[in-house]
N, C-alpha and C positions, 0 to 999 in steps of 0.2 A: 527499383525494387531492392530491398535490403535483405541480407542474410540474417536469419535467426538460428543460432545453433542450439540444439535441443538434446538433452539426455533424459530418456524416459525413466520413470521410477521402476517400471517392471523389468525384471531380469529374465534372461534365458536360462541361466544356470546358477547354482549356489556357489558363486564366485565373488570375492571381494572386488575384483576388477570390474564387475558389472554393476556396482552400487553407485549411488548418486555422487559421493565425494570423488570417485575416480572418473565419472563422467564429467564432473565439473572441471577436473584437470584437462580433459580433452577439449572442453569448450574454451578454457583459458589459452590452450595451444592454438585453437582456430582463431581466436581473437588476437593472437600474437602479443599477449600482454607483456611477456618478459622482454620482447624486443622493443617495446614502446616506452618503457618506464625508466630506462637508464638515465641517472642524474635527476630524476623527477622527485618532487615531494608529492606523495600519493595519499589521497584521502579515501579509503574505503568507507563510504557513508552507509550506515546501517541503522536499524531500529533495535536498540538494546533492551527494549521492553521496560517493565516495571513490576514492582511488588513480587507476586508469586507466579508470574507468567513464565512458562517454560517452552512455548512453541515458537519463540523467535529463532532466528537462524542459529543452528548448533555451532559451537566453537570449532568443531572439526572442519566445517566448510570455510569459516572465516580464516582459520590458520592456513589453509591451502591457498587462499587468495593472497594472504600476506607473504607466504613463502615464495609464491611466484613473483611477487613484486621485488622481494629481496634478491631472489636469484637473478632478476633482470637488472639489478643495480639501482633500484628505487628505494626511497626512504618512506615507509608507510606509517600512517597513524590512523587508527579507527576513530570515527567521530560520530556523535549524536547530540541530542539536546543535553543540557546540564543535568536535568532530572534523571535521564536514562544513564548517564555516565556515573553519577554519584552512587547509584545502587547497583551498578553493573556486576560487581564481584559477587553479589548475592545470587546471581543467575549464571555464574561460571565464566564471566568475561573479565579476564585480567590480562595484564601485559604478558604474563608467563604463559597463559593458555592460548592467547592469540598470536604471540610472537612480535608484538609491537605495542607502543603506547596507546592509551585511550584518552582522547581529549574532547571536551565539550566544544561544540561548534562556535558558541559565543562566549566562551569563558565560564567560570563558575557562577557568575551573577548575570550572564547574558548581556553584558555591557560592551562586549567586543564584537562589533558588527559594522557593516557599511550600509548606507541608505541608498536605495535606487528608487527614483521617483517615477511613478506611473499611475495614472488614475484609472480605477475600475470600481464602479458602484461606490461603496463606502470607503474604499481603500485609496490612500494618496501616496503612501510610501511602502517599500518592501525592505525589510531589514534582513540582510543576508549575513550569516555567521562569519566572523572574521577568519576562523580556522579554515573554512571552506575556501575563502578567497586567497588565503595564503598558500594553499595547495596548488600545484601546477598540473596535477593529473587527478581525475576522479574515477573511482569505481563505485557505481551506484549498486549496492548489494542489498536487494530487497526481499523480504518475506511476503509471499502472496497470501492474502486473507480477505475476508469480507470487510466492509466498512460501512457504518451506519449513516454517514453523511453522503456517500457517493456510490455505495454498493461494493466497491472494490479498492483494495490497496495494493499497489505494486511499485514499479520503478518511478512513476510520476509522483505518487503520494509520498514515497520515501524522501524525495528531495523537496517537494513543495511545502511540506510541513516541517520535516526534520532539519532542514537547512535554514529555516527562518526562525526569527526570534519570537518570543511569546506574544507581544502585541500584534505582530503580523499574523501569527497563527489564529489568534482570537478574531481579528478583523476578517480573516478569510472565512471562518465559520459563520460570521454575521452577514455574509453576502446573501444568505438565504432569506434574510429578513428585509432586504433592501426594498423590494417591490411589495406594496401593500397587499395583504390578503384578507384582512378583517375590516369591515365597514360597519361601525357600531350604530350609525344612524339608521341602518336597515334592520337592526335587532335591538330595540330599546328595552325589551322585556328581560328582566333578570332571570326569571324562571326558565325562559327559553335558552339563555346562555348556560345555565346550569345543566340543562339537558344535553346541550351540545358537548360540554366538557365530559359528561358521564357517558356519552355515546362512544367515546374512544376507548377501546379495550387496552390500548398500549400506553395510556397516560400522556399522549403527545400534546393534547390541548389542555391548557391551564388558564385560570384567570390572570390577566395582566397585573403585575404587582404595582405598576405605576398609574394605571388608568382603571377607574371603577367599572367602566362599561366596556373594557377591552378584553380580548382573548389573545393569548400568545401560543404560537405553534412551535413546539420543539421538533425540528426536522429530523433529528437522528432516530427517534423511535417510530416516527410516522411511516407506515407502509402503504399509504394512499388507498386504504380500503374503501373510503367513501362513506362510512357510516355517519360521520359528522355532517356531511353535505345533505344527507337525507333528513336531518333535523333542523338545520339552519334555514332561516327564511331566504328566499331567492335573492342573490346579490350580496348577501351579508358575509359569506365566507368563500374563499377560492383556494383550491389546492392545485397549483399550476406547476407544470413541468419546469417552466423557466426559473422558478424559485429554487428548485432542486439543482438544476443545471448550473446555476451561478457559482456554486462551490467548485464544480468541475472546471469551469473556465478559470476561476481563481487559481486552482491547482496548476493548470497549464501555464498561466502567466508567471506564477511563482517559479515553476521549473525552468521556464525560458529565462527568467532573471538569473537564476543560479547558474545555468549552463553558459550564459553570456560572459561569465567570469573566467571561462576556460577557452583556450585556443582550440580551433577545429582539430579533431582527431585525438584530443586529450581526455576522452571520457569513454567508458564502457559501461554497459548496463546488464545486470544479472538478476534474474528472478528465480527464487527457489520456491517452488510450489509444492510444499508438503506440510502436513499438519495444518490444513486450511480450516481455520476457525471462523465463526460468523462475524466477529468484530475485530477492530484494530488491536494491535499488541499494546497500545497505550492504556487499555482498560486495566492492565496489571494483573491479569489472570489468564489461564488457558482453559477453554471449554472443550467440548468434544469436537472432533473433526466433522465437518458437514459435507465434505467431498473427498474422493480418494486422492492419495498422493499422485501428482501428475509428473513432476520432474524438474529439471533445471533448464533455464533458457538464458542465452547470452547473445548480445548484439552490440554493434556500435550505434544503433538507432533505437532511441527510447520509445518512439511511437510504435515501431515494428515489434519490439520485445513485449510490450504490454498487450498489443493487439493479438500477437501469436499466443500469448499465455491465456487470454480470454477465449480465443477460438478453441484451444485444446481443452479448456474446462467446459465449454458450452455443451458438448454432447452428454455430459454426465448428469445423473439424477442427484438431487440433494438428499443427504441422509436425514430424513425427517426426525429420527430418534436422536440425532446429534444437536438439534436446536433446543435452546432453553425453552422451558414451558411458557415463558412470558412472550416469546416471539411467535409469529403467526405466518406460516408459509402460504404463498399464493401460487399454486402449481402452474397456472396459465400465464404468469407474468412475463415470461421470456427467458433470458439467460439465468442460470442458477443463482447468480448474485441478486438478480431482480426477484426471483422466487422468494428469497428470504428478506429482502429489504424494500421491495415494491417496484412496480414498473417504471416509475419516474426516475429511479436511481439507476439509470442506464450506465453500466460500467465503461462502455465504449466512448462516452462523450468526451472524457479527458483526452483520449487519443485523437478524436476529431478536432478538438480545439488545439491540441499540440501540433497536429499536421498543418492547421491553418496558420500557425505561428512559424512554420518552417523548421520544426524540430525533427522531422523525419517523415516517413511514409507508412501508411497503413497497408501497403502492398509489400509482401515479403515472401521469401522462400524459406521454408522450414527444413533445416539440414540436421538429420538425426546422426549424432556422432557415434552411436553404437546401437544400431537396431537390434532389438531382442529377437533371438532365434531359438527355436526349440532344438536342443542338442540331439544329434542322431542317436547317440547312445549315452545314457547317463553314467557319469563316473562315480567314483567313491566319494560322496560328498560329505559324509559324516565322520566325525572324529572318533576313532576307536577307543574303547574303554582302556584305561591304563592297565598294563599287565602287572600281576603281583610280583 
Protein backbone atom coordinates (compact mmCIF):
# COMPACT_ATOMS: atom_id res chain seq x y z
CA UNK A 1 0.00 0.00 0.00
CA UNK A 2 1.35 3.41 -0.99
CA UNK A 3 1.06 6.73 0.79
CA UNK A 4 -0.66 9.55 -1.07
CA UNK A 5 -0.17 12.90 0.61
CA UNK A 6 -3.09 15.28 0.24
CA UNK A 7 -3.78 18.94 0.84
CA UNK A 8 -7.45 19.87 0.59
CA UNK A 9 -8.57 23.01 -1.18
CA UNK A 10 -10.83 23.90 1.72
CA UNK A 11 -9.42 26.09 4.48
CA UNK A 12 -10.28 26.22 8.14
CA UNK A 13 -9.41 29.91 8.45
CA UNK A 14 -8.50 32.92 6.35
CA UNK A 15 -4.78 32.21 6.48
CA UNK A 16 -2.24 32.04 3.67
CA UNK A 17 -0.65 29.09 5.43
CA UNK A 18 -3.77 27.01 4.78
CA UNK A 19 -3.89 27.61 1.03
CA UNK A 20 -2.85 25.12 -1.64
CA UNK A 21 0.67 26.46 -2.36
CA UNK A 22 1.59 26.07 1.32
CA UNK A 23 0.01 22.62 1.43
CA UNK A 24 2.10 21.73 -1.60
CA UNK A 25 5.17 22.69 0.44
CA UNK A 26 4.12 20.22 3.13
CA UNK A 27 3.62 17.50 0.53
CA UNK A 28 7.10 18.15 -0.90
CA UNK A 29 8.45 17.79 2.65
CA UNK A 30 6.63 14.46 3.11
CA UNK A 31 8.04 13.25 -0.21
CA UNK A 32 11.53 14.31 1.00
CA UNK A 33 12.10 15.97 -2.36
CA UNK A 34 14.94 18.21 -1.16
CA UNK A 35 16.78 15.25 0.34
CA UNK A 36 16.52 13.23 -2.87
CA UNK A 37 17.64 15.64 -5.59
CA UNK A 38 21.17 16.62 -4.56
CA UNK A 39 23.37 16.48 -7.65
CA UNK A 40 20.45 15.43 -9.85
CA UNK A 41 19.29 16.94 -13.12
CA UNK A 42 15.60 17.33 -12.38
CA UNK A 43 12.83 17.58 -14.97
CA UNK A 44 9.53 18.92 -13.66
CA UNK A 45 7.33 17.71 -16.53
CA UNK A 46 4.15 19.74 -16.84
CA UNK A 47 1.58 20.78 -19.43
CA UNK A 48 2.25 24.38 -20.42
CA UNK A 49 -1.04 24.64 -22.29
CA UNK A 50 -1.61 26.64 -25.43
CA UNK A 51 -3.18 29.72 -26.96
CA UNK A 52 -5.43 31.50 -24.41
CA UNK A 53 -5.64 28.72 -21.83
CA UNK A 54 -5.20 29.92 -18.27
CA UNK A 55 -6.24 26.91 -16.18
CA UNK A 56 -2.93 25.09 -16.40
CA UNK A 57 -0.85 24.92 -13.22
CA UNK A 58 -0.23 28.45 -11.95
CA UNK A 59 3.43 29.56 -11.88
CA UNK A 60 3.15 30.02 -8.09
CA UNK A 61 2.95 26.22 -7.70
CA UNK A 62 5.67 25.48 -10.25
CA UNK A 63 8.07 27.95 -8.65
CA UNK A 64 7.68 26.27 -5.24
CA UNK A 65 8.60 22.91 -6.76
CA UNK A 66 11.57 24.46 -8.54
CA UNK A 67 12.72 26.18 -5.33
CA UNK A 68 12.54 22.92 -3.40
CA UNK A 69 14.71 21.26 -6.04
CA UNK A 70 17.24 24.10 -5.94
CA UNK A 71 17.27 24.11 -2.14
CA UNK A 72 18.12 20.42 -2.25
CA UNK A 73 21.03 20.91 -4.63
CA UNK A 74 19.32 19.79 -7.81
CA UNK A 75 19.46 21.43 -11.24
CA UNK A 76 15.86 21.81 -12.49
CA UNK A 77 14.42 22.53 -15.92
CA UNK A 78 10.71 22.57 -16.74
CA UNK A 79 9.83 20.68 -19.90
CA UNK A 80 6.88 20.02 -22.20
CA UNK A 81 6.20 19.60 -25.90
CA UNK A 82 7.83 22.06 -28.28
CA UNK A 83 4.46 23.64 -29.08
CA UNK A 84 3.76 24.34 -25.40
CA UNK A 85 7.24 25.70 -24.76
CA UNK A 86 7.32 28.07 -27.72
CA UNK A 87 4.24 29.98 -26.52
CA UNK A 88 4.70 29.45 -22.76
CA UNK A 89 5.56 33.09 -22.03
CA UNK A 90 2.13 34.13 -23.34
CA UNK A 91 0.64 32.29 -20.35
CA UNK A 92 3.10 33.52 -17.74
CA UNK A 93 5.69 30.73 -17.89
CA UNK A 94 9.21 32.12 -18.20
CA UNK A 95 12.55 31.28 -16.64
CA UNK A 96 12.10 34.37 -14.42
CA UNK A 97 8.64 33.41 -13.12
CA UNK A 98 9.45 29.73 -12.61
CA UNK A 99 13.04 30.04 -11.42
CA UNK A 100 14.58 27.69 -13.99
CA UNK A 101 14.88 27.21 -17.77
CA UNK A 102 12.08 25.81 -19.92
CA UNK A 103 13.13 23.23 -22.51
CA UNK A 104 11.11 21.30 -25.09
CA UNK A 105 11.29 17.57 -24.39
CA UNK A 106 12.30 16.76 -27.95
CA UNK A 107 14.02 19.96 -29.02
CA UNK A 108 12.43 22.75 -31.04
CA UNK A 109 11.72 20.45 -33.99
CA UNK A 110 11.05 17.27 -31.94
CA UNK A 111 14.03 15.52 -33.54
CA UNK A 112 15.78 14.87 -30.23
CA UNK A 113 14.39 11.57 -29.00
CA UNK A 114 15.18 7.93 -28.39
CA UNK A 115 13.22 5.02 -29.80
CA UNK A 116 11.83 2.26 -27.61
CA UNK A 117 10.41 -0.68 -29.55
CA UNK A 118 7.29 -2.38 -28.27
CA UNK A 119 4.28 -3.58 -30.25
CA UNK A 120 0.78 -2.58 -29.25
CA UNK A 121 -2.05 -2.60 -31.80
CA UNK A 122 -0.95 -0.11 -34.49
CA UNK A 123 2.15 1.09 -32.60
CA UNK A 124 5.60 -0.38 -33.17
CA UNK A 125 7.85 2.22 -31.56
CA UNK A 126 7.62 4.84 -28.81
CA UNK A 127 9.66 8.02 -29.20
CA UNK A 128 10.64 9.45 -25.82
CA UNK A 129 11.85 13.05 -25.70
CA UNK A 130 15.61 13.34 -25.33
CA UNK A 131 15.40 15.97 -22.58
CA UNK A 132 13.39 13.55 -20.45
CA UNK A 133 16.02 10.86 -20.88
CA UNK A 134 18.83 13.30 -20.11
CA UNK A 135 17.27 14.09 -16.72
CA UNK A 136 18.20 11.89 -13.79
CA UNK A 137 15.16 12.75 -11.65
CA UNK A 138 11.53 13.34 -12.67
CA UNK A 139 8.81 15.45 -11.08
CA UNK A 140 5.54 14.61 -12.81
CA UNK A 141 3.59 17.83 -12.14
CA UNK A 142 0.10 17.39 -13.57
CA UNK A 143 -3.04 19.51 -13.78
CA UNK A 144 -6.17 17.42 -13.27
CA UNK A 145 -8.95 17.88 -15.82
CA UNK A 146 -11.34 15.98 -18.04
CA UNK A 147 -10.13 14.42 -21.27
CA UNK A 148 -12.23 13.57 -24.34
CA UNK A 149 -10.23 10.47 -25.26
CA UNK A 150 -10.12 8.79 -21.85
CA UNK A 151 -12.30 10.84 -19.51
CA UNK A 152 -9.48 12.07 -17.29
CA UNK A 153 -6.04 13.63 -17.48
CA UNK A 154 -3.67 13.40 -14.51
CA UNK A 155 -0.21 12.04 -13.77
CA UNK A 156 -0.38 9.23 -16.35
CA UNK A 157 -1.60 11.39 -19.19
CA UNK A 158 0.97 14.12 -18.44
CA UNK A 159 3.80 11.68 -19.16
CA UNK A 160 2.11 9.42 -21.69
CA UNK A 161 1.55 12.18 -24.22
CA UNK A 162 3.68 15.11 -23.08
CA UNK A 163 6.92 13.12 -22.95
CA UNK A 164 6.36 11.45 -26.34
CA UNK A 165 7.00 12.90 -29.77
CA UNK A 166 4.26 13.87 -32.23
CA UNK A 167 4.21 10.66 -34.31
CA UNK A 168 3.82 8.57 -31.16
CA UNK A 169 1.10 10.85 -29.77
CA UNK A 170 -0.78 10.55 -33.05
CA UNK A 171 -0.42 6.77 -33.14
CA UNK A 172 -1.68 6.52 -29.57
CA UNK A 173 -4.87 8.38 -30.49
CA UNK A 174 -5.29 6.04 -33.47
CA UNK A 175 -5.41 2.97 -31.22
CA UNK A 176 -9.17 3.58 -30.91
CA UNK A 177 -9.49 2.84 -34.60
CA UNK A 178 -7.56 -0.46 -34.58
CA UNK A 179 -10.50 -2.81 -34.00
CA UNK A 180 -13.16 -2.57 -36.71
CA UNK A 181 -16.44 -1.01 -35.73
CA UNK A 182 -18.07 -0.34 -39.13
CA UNK A 183 -19.11 -3.16 -41.50
CA UNK A 184 -20.31 -1.59 -44.77
CA UNK A 185 -21.55 -4.86 -46.27
CA UNK A 186 -24.31 -4.81 -43.66
CA UNK A 187 -25.42 -1.29 -44.59
CA UNK A 188 -25.20 -0.83 -48.36
CA UNK A 189 -27.87 1.88 -48.44
CA UNK A 190 -26.54 5.44 -48.65
CA UNK A 191 -29.70 6.96 -47.20
CA UNK A 192 -29.38 4.79 -44.09
CA UNK A 193 -25.75 5.86 -43.70
CA UNK A 194 -26.85 9.48 -43.91
CA UNK A 195 -29.42 8.92 -41.16
CA UNK A 196 -26.78 7.25 -38.98
CA UNK A 197 -24.53 10.29 -39.33
CA UNK A 198 -27.39 12.69 -38.59
CA UNK A 199 -28.46 10.70 -35.52
CA UNK A 200 -25.34 11.79 -33.60
CA UNK A 201 -25.94 15.11 -31.84
CA UNK A 202 -22.21 15.53 -31.18
CA UNK A 203 -20.94 15.10 -34.75
CA UNK A 204 -18.87 12.08 -33.77
CA UNK A 205 -19.85 10.04 -36.86
CA UNK A 206 -18.88 11.30 -40.30
CA UNK A 207 -18.57 9.79 -43.81
CA UNK A 208 -15.18 8.19 -44.34
CA UNK A 209 -13.15 10.47 -46.59
CA UNK A 210 -11.34 7.52 -48.20
CA UNK A 211 -14.21 5.03 -48.61
CA UNK A 212 -17.52 5.93 -50.27
CA UNK A 213 -19.46 3.36 -48.25
CA UNK A 214 -17.56 3.95 -45.00
CA UNK A 215 -18.26 5.74 -41.76
CA UNK A 216 -15.62 7.13 -39.41
CA UNK A 217 -16.12 7.48 -35.66
CA UNK A 218 -14.34 10.34 -33.90
CA UNK A 219 -13.92 8.89 -30.42
CA UNK A 220 -13.24 12.20 -28.68
CA UNK A 221 -16.74 13.74 -28.93
CA UNK A 222 -18.55 10.38 -28.71
CA UNK A 223 -20.31 9.92 -25.35
CA UNK A 224 -21.74 6.49 -26.24
CA UNK A 225 -25.33 7.68 -26.10
CA UNK A 226 -26.36 4.88 -28.50
CA UNK A 227 -28.53 6.95 -30.84
CA UNK A 228 -26.54 5.76 -33.86
CA UNK A 229 -27.04 2.11 -32.91
CA UNK A 230 -30.80 2.57 -32.99
CA UNK A 231 -30.57 3.64 -36.63
CA UNK A 232 -27.86 1.32 -37.96
CA UNK A 233 -28.83 -2.14 -39.28
CA UNK A 234 -27.90 -4.95 -36.90
CA UNK A 235 -24.22 -5.81 -37.08
CA UNK A 236 -23.24 -2.77 -39.14
CA UNK A 237 -21.95 -0.55 -36.35
CA UNK A 238 -20.40 -1.33 -32.96
CA UNK A 239 -19.63 1.02 -30.07
CA UNK A 240 -17.32 -1.16 -27.98
CA UNK A 241 -15.68 -0.49 -24.64
CA UNK A 242 -12.48 -2.06 -25.93
CA UNK A 243 -12.01 0.59 -28.61
CA UNK A 244 -12.18 3.33 -25.98
CA UNK A 245 -9.98 1.44 -23.54
CA UNK A 246 -7.21 0.96 -26.13
CA UNK A 247 -6.11 4.56 -25.68
CA UNK A 248 -5.97 4.05 -21.91
CA UNK A 249 -3.74 1.02 -22.30
CA UNK A 250 -1.53 2.93 -24.71
CA UNK A 251 -1.17 5.68 -22.09
CA UNK A 252 -0.10 3.11 -19.49
CA UNK A 253 2.47 1.59 -21.86
CA UNK A 254 3.82 5.03 -22.82
CA UNK A 255 4.14 5.98 -19.15
CA UNK A 256 5.88 2.68 -18.38
CA UNK A 257 8.32 3.44 -21.21
CA UNK A 258 9.07 6.93 -19.90
CA UNK A 259 9.55 5.78 -16.31
CA UNK A 260 11.82 2.95 -17.42
CA UNK A 261 14.43 5.62 -18.24
CA UNK A 262 14.67 6.60 -14.54
CA UNK A 263 16.22 4.63 -11.71
CA UNK A 264 13.90 3.38 -8.93
CA UNK A 265 13.15 6.14 -6.45
CA UNK A 266 14.04 8.89 -8.92
CA UNK A 267 10.52 10.11 -9.64
CA UNK A 268 7.65 11.74 -7.76
CA UNK A 269 4.11 12.44 -8.88
CA UNK A 270 2.02 15.50 -8.06
CA UNK A 271 -1.57 16.16 -9.14
CA UNK A 272 -3.07 19.61 -8.73
CA UNK A 273 -6.85 19.33 -8.88
CA UNK A 274 -8.19 22.84 -9.21
CA UNK A 275 -9.93 24.67 -12.05
CA UNK A 276 -11.06 21.27 -13.32
CA UNK A 277 -12.32 21.84 -16.86
CA UNK A 278 -14.06 19.36 -19.20
CA UNK A 279 -11.23 18.82 -21.66
CA UNK A 280 -7.46 18.71 -21.96
CA UNK A 281 -5.35 21.85 -21.63
CA UNK A 282 -4.04 21.23 -25.17
CA UNK A 283 -7.35 22.59 -26.50
CA UNK A 284 -5.79 25.99 -25.95
CA UNK A 285 -8.55 27.66 -23.97
CA UNK A 286 -10.11 27.57 -20.53
CA UNK A 287 -13.78 26.84 -20.07
CA UNK A 288 -15.82 26.94 -16.91
CA UNK A 289 -14.99 24.55 -14.08
CA UNK A 290 -17.16 21.45 -14.00
CA UNK A 291 -16.16 20.29 -10.49
CA UNK A 292 -15.14 22.01 -7.27
CA UNK A 293 -11.47 22.51 -6.48
CA UNK A 294 -10.29 19.36 -4.69
CA UNK A 295 -6.68 19.95 -3.69
CA UNK A 296 -3.11 18.75 -4.19
CA UNK A 297 -1.96 15.11 -4.20
CA UNK A 298 1.59 13.77 -4.07
CA UNK A 299 3.13 10.30 -4.04
CA UNK A 300 6.04 8.15 -5.16
CA UNK A 301 3.41 5.88 -6.77
CA UNK A 302 1.81 7.09 -10.01
CA UNK A 303 -0.98 4.48 -9.87
CA UNK A 304 -1.89 5.45 -6.31
CA UNK A 305 -1.84 9.20 -6.93
CA UNK A 306 -4.19 9.03 -9.92
CA UNK A 307 -6.46 6.53 -8.15
CA UNK A 308 -6.66 8.70 -5.03
CA UNK A 309 -7.38 11.78 -7.11
CA UNK A 310 -10.24 10.03 -8.90
CA UNK A 311 -11.62 8.66 -5.63
CA UNK A 312 -11.68 12.14 -4.07
CA UNK A 313 -13.46 13.57 -7.10
CA UNK A 314 -15.97 10.70 -7.29
CA UNK A 315 -18.48 11.91 -4.64
CA UNK A 316 -18.96 15.31 -6.28
CA UNK A 317 -21.68 16.37 -8.68
CA UNK A 318 -20.77 17.82 -12.07
CA UNK A 319 -21.60 21.51 -12.45
CA UNK A 320 -24.06 21.17 -15.32
CA UNK A 321 -23.92 24.91 -15.99
CA UNK A 322 -20.17 24.61 -16.51
CA UNK A 323 -20.47 22.31 -19.52
CA UNK A 324 -20.35 23.82 -23.01
CA UNK A 325 -23.78 23.62 -24.62
CA UNK A 326 -22.49 21.22 -27.29
CA UNK A 327 -21.68 18.62 -24.61
CA UNK A 328 -24.32 16.32 -23.15
CA UNK A 329 -24.14 15.01 -19.59
CA UNK A 330 -25.26 11.49 -18.72
CA UNK A 331 -26.12 11.64 -15.00
CA UNK A 332 -26.18 7.86 -14.50
CA UNK A 333 -22.92 7.09 -16.33
CA UNK A 334 -20.78 6.63 -13.20
CA UNK A 335 -17.78 8.72 -12.15
CA UNK A 336 -18.16 12.48 -12.79
CA UNK A 337 -15.74 12.24 -15.72
CA UNK A 338 -17.94 9.49 -17.20
CA UNK A 339 -20.96 11.74 -16.71
CA UNK A 340 -19.46 14.27 -19.10
CA UNK A 341 -17.58 11.93 -21.49
CA UNK A 342 -19.58 8.71 -21.41
CA UNK A 343 -19.60 5.40 -19.49
CA UNK A 344 -16.99 3.69 -21.69
CA UNK A 345 -14.41 6.40 -20.92
CA UNK A 346 -13.70 4.91 -17.51
CA UNK A 347 -10.99 7.12 -15.95
CA UNK A 348 -9.77 4.28 -13.73
CA UNK A 349 -8.72 2.04 -16.64
CA UNK A 350 -5.30 3.66 -17.01
CA UNK A 351 -4.65 2.94 -13.32
CA UNK A 352 -5.64 -0.70 -13.82
CA UNK A 353 -3.35 -1.05 -16.82
CA UNK A 354 -0.54 0.77 -15.00
CA UNK A 355 -0.84 -1.56 -12.02
CA UNK A 356 -0.69 -4.59 -14.32
CA UNK A 357 2.58 -3.23 -15.73
CA UNK A 358 4.08 -2.97 -12.25
CA UNK A 359 4.00 0.82 -12.01
CA UNK A 360 2.34 0.90 -8.60
CA UNK A 361 -0.69 -0.10 -6.57
CA UNK A 362 -4.31 1.02 -6.55
CA UNK A 363 -4.31 0.42 -2.80
CA UNK A 364 -3.22 3.52 -0.95
CA UNK A 365 -3.44 5.41 2.32
CA UNK A 366 -4.53 9.04 1.97
CA UNK A 367 -2.56 11.23 4.38
CA UNK A 368 -4.02 14.70 4.85
CA UNK A 369 -1.08 17.02 5.53
CA UNK A 370 -3.28 19.75 7.04
CA UNK A 371 -6.84 18.73 7.90
CA UNK A 372 -9.21 21.70 7.82
CA UNK A 373 -10.60 22.53 11.25
CA UNK A 374 -13.13 25.10 12.25
CA UNK A 375 -11.39 27.65 14.50
CA UNK A 376 -12.71 27.82 18.04
CA UNK A 377 -12.75 31.60 17.84
CA UNK A 378 -12.40 33.59 14.66
CA UNK A 379 -9.55 36.07 14.68
CA UNK A 380 -9.27 39.44 12.99
CA UNK A 381 -9.09 38.18 9.44
CA UNK A 382 -9.69 41.39 7.52
CA UNK A 383 -7.18 44.10 6.72
CA UNK A 384 -8.27 47.37 8.40
CA UNK A 385 -8.78 50.45 6.28
CA UNK A 386 -5.80 52.77 6.11
CA UNK A 387 -5.89 55.57 8.64
CA UNK A 388 -5.79 59.15 7.38
